[in-house]
C-alpha angles and dihedrals in degrees: 000000000000125000094262093057092046088050092052094046095048102032089233118129120247088241091058091046090054088049091051089052093048089052092051094248096115133030134206138176121234129233121224087267093051098255117148118244122192130198124236089255090066091071091067092040091056089050090053092046089053090050090051092049089047088053088061099258122144122230089255091056092043089054089055093050099044096076085073087069094051095046107025092161094057105100093199092053092046092048091048092051090049092050090048092051092048090051090051091050090050090050091051091048089053090049090051091050090050092049091050090052090048091050091050090052090049090049089057090053092046091052091050091049091048091053090048092049091048090051091050092053091052094053118083115245111252113238118220118231 
């Protein structure tokens, strides 16, 4: 199938599909005129790639996990993919902890600003002469 059909079937733009291919996440064959042609298997592969992106993985990390799909019986490959996914989850957990700290610091500033605004409302406005 050509790139337009793969795009329609997966809901992924042709531009993204070309990016996936450039990153080594997706493969195609080329016609004599240079048009990309994808196999039926690529529909499921694009779906998996989208799931991995949605899980917060970068294309570099996805490229390191995808061999697990090609060789699911290779224990070393499966273990490597597992370790990579656990590291990614740990990275996301650290990002969440940092965001919670950042939000707490912002809450302190918002409270201070609210007290200041409340104090301004209670003071009479000075009239110029």
